[in-house]
N, C-alpha and C positions, 0 to 999 in steps of 0.2 A: 455193808451192805447200808448202816446207820450211819454213816460218815458222809455216802452218795445222799441218803435221803433226806439230810442236813442243806446242804452241795446243795442240792435243788432249793429248797423253800428256802433257800437266802437268795437263789437266784430268781424264785417269782417274789418278791418282797421287794425285791428292789427293782423289776420291772413293771410291775402291778400299775406305780406312782404312774412311770413315763405311760402305759397303755391310756390308761382311766387322760392321763393329759393330753395324749394323742386324741381323743374320742374330741377332750373340748375340742381340740387345735383344727379337726374336721369340722368343724361346728361353725365355727368361728372366720375361718379361711371363707366361706357364703357371703360374707362382709366383705364392703370393697373398702377404701383406703378408709381412713378422717371424715375427708371432706368428700363429700355425695353428690355434693351439685353446687355447684357458686354458692359459698355462704353460709352452707349449711354444715356445722362441724358436726363430731360425738360429742355428749353430751355426758362425760365420764366410762369407765368402761364399760361395758356385754358382760352380765354377767349370765352365768351357764347354770340351769336349775334340772332335775330327772322326776321320774311316777314319784319320787319320797315326799318333796321339798314345794312342789312346785304351787301348793297352795298358797305361800310365802309371795306368790306374784301374784298368781289370779284364785284367791281366795273360791269364787264363785265357778270359776268351770273345772278347775281342774280337776274334778270325780271324772267331769267328761274326757278330757284327753289318755287318765289316765283309762277309763272302760275300752275306749278304743284302741289301746299300744302305746304309750310315748315312749322314747329312751331317753334324749334328750331336747334341754329346752334354750335356746338363746333371746335374751332380749335387749334393744340395745335401744338411745334414742339423741338424736339428731336436731339440731334448730338451729335459727338464724332470725335471734330477735326475740318478738314475739309467737313465729309459726318452728311448730313441731311438728316432726313423724315422729312414732315410738317401730319400731322392729320385732314383729317376733316368728322365731323359725323354728321350728316342729320336725325335730327327725324322728318321725315313728317308726316303728316293731319292722312293718314293711312300707308294698308301695298303696296297699288293701287299706293301712289303715290310714296311710295320711288320705287318701281321697273315701274312706267315711268321715275323717273327721272335719275334710271341707266341706263334702255332700254335708253335712251335717249343717255346717254355717250357711248354707245355701240358700236361696229362696226365687221362687221365677219369676220376681219381678227386680228383680238386682242385674246391671248390665253382665252383659261376655265380654270379655279383652281375652284376645293372644297374649297370652301371655304362661311359659309354665305347659300343664298339660293340658290344664284348662282354668282359668282365670274369672275374676267378676270384680265390680266395682260398683263404688255406690258414690253420696256426696261427698265422703272421707275418708274411703275406708278399699283398700284393695290387696285382695287375696289371690290366690290361687296355691294348687297342689303340683307337685314334680318327683316324681320319684319317691321316694318314702320321706318326703317335705314336707310342712305346708306351714306356708308362708303369709302373714297378714301384716299389714305395711297399715295402722290408724293413725289418718292426720288433727292436729289440731293446729287450727288457722284457718282460713276461709279464702286465702291468696290463691289467685290460679294456679303459683310461681310455688307454693308445696304441693302442688297434687300434681302439676307437673315434675315432682322431683320425685313426687312418691312411685309413680309408674317406671324413671326414667330407675330407681331403684329398683323393683321390685322385675324391670327385664336383666340387669344386670345380676341380684343374685341366679334367677333364672339358668345366663347365660353362665355363672360358675357350676352350680348344676349339675350341668353339660347330660347327665341320663333321664333317661324317658322311661312311663310304663302308662301301661295302659291300659285301660278300663275293667276294675275289675267283673269275671265274664257270666257273675250272676245276676246282673244288669242285664244281660241280655236274653231273660228268662221274663221281662217287665213285658205286658202287652202294650205296643205302640198307642192304638186309637186311643183316642179321645184322651192319651195323655197328660200331664197340665207340666211342662217341661222348666226345667228347674226346680222340680220338687221330690226328684231324685235322690234314696238316702240308703248307705249301708248302716245297717243294723249289728251293731256287737254287745247291747247291750239294755236291758231295760231298760234303766238311765234316758239313753238316747230314744229309744222307741215312743215312753210315756211323753216322749216332750215334742211331738207328733202328735200321737192321739192315744191317751192314755187306756190301760187296760187292765193291766194286773202287777199287788204290787212285787209280788215272788215271781222267782221268774222262771216259771212256768215252761217254755222256749226252749228253754237247757241251753240258755248263750254261754251263759259259765261251762257248760263243755265242748265248746270249738263248737257250735252253731253259727254260722251268720244268715244276717238276716236284706235283704233285699224292700226297699218303701215304697211305695209312690201313693199319688194322688189325681186320680181320673174327675173331669169334667166333662156332662154330659148336660143332658135338656133336661132331665126331673135332677138332679142335683150332686151332688162329689160324694166319691167311692175314693174307699182307701181300700188296697193292698200291698201284705206284705209277705213275700214270698221269704219261707227259710230250710235253709243247704245244713243237715246232718251226715256226719263220719260215715251212718249209717240206715238201712231201715230200719231195724229194731227200735234207734233210738229218736227216730221220727215219729214212729207208734205211741213211743213212749209221751213224749211233748204232747201226740194227740190225743192220749189218754187224761192230762194233766187238765190242757185246755177243756177239752172237751166236757168236763167234771164239774170245772171251775161257771165254764157256760151257759148253762143245763140250768144253776138256780135261775128260778123265779123268770126263766123265759118257755115259751111255745119252742119246742122242736122239734126234727123226725130225723132218723139216724139209718144212714146203709152203711153196711162194710163185706168186701170179698178179700177174706186173707188170703183167698189163693193168686187172688192179682197184687197184692199189695194200697190196695187201693182203699179207703176207709172216706166219709163224707157225713159232715153234718150241718143243718143247716136249721137256724133257732133265731128266734121274731120277738123285740119286747113292742113297748108305745109309741118309740123312736126310730128303731134300727134294726136291719134283715143284718143277718149274719151270717154268712159259709165261710167253715173252715175244713179242707181237703190235704188227705195225706196219699201221697203217691211213690213208693219207695220213698227214695232218704229227702222226699222235696212235704215242705207244710205250708198252703198257702190258706191267708187269711183272707177275707174279703169282708169291710161292711161297708154298708150306705140307709139311705132313708127306706127307699125304692127294695122293694125287694123281687125286681121284673131286672133291674140295672143289673143288680149284687149276684144274677145267677148268669146276666149278660156278658158281666166283665170272667165270669167263670171259665163261663165258652168260651174265651176269648184264648185265656191262659192256656187252657188245654190243646 
């Protein structure tokens, strides 16, 4: 028995590096040959990072990738004279995380492109998500050729990924009326949420305990409203989050509260000098609506129901 254990340990030590290399190879296979467009060639070798050392490449953004769940991250630069573009390909833990990090960087003013499962473009950037991958190509140069080459490369990477995924089903809970297209975000932690609208420093919503949120903005005649829906593995976990958020929200506000534990419904409405907030828990879902006008906030909550 002892000899058998030693044999199995030896085998695992032999094959573990090969498995790790295989994972890196799977990511590198998404890149085309060294010349991706006439004259544009790879500048040095590509670099592979993971969650533990991604800060070496992007110190300010690495924590956001970790919050959404990153497995591997590839970085490669292509250049032609003074023009170049850098390619980032993130392999996330699943398609929800890939859509999540893509949605975090998406904004309503960016143009949509038909690449991957969804893509966007700006004056110097092309990005898209597809299955469990998020790809971003940043151009360093103003020439038309570099933008065209970046688009060509994005389509080539998409074709190499091959498989596709659907938008996470939690996004279907967001009411469509007056929703600002492109403002929809998957939320998997307070870092992402507070970048959209600062609420609390602590994780009162329980994102670290497998909760997941959907965030978006609405534009109506009386201003802008923000909606956060958080889904929990169970109703008791949603109730626990409701109680924690309620306790913090009640500080320095005028509020009314309603409970019906038999129907698993909790409701809290609060108002400060500059904003109105409604928090409701139903089953394993928690909804938070924030706006400047109380009527608009309650109207959006009614649409959500």
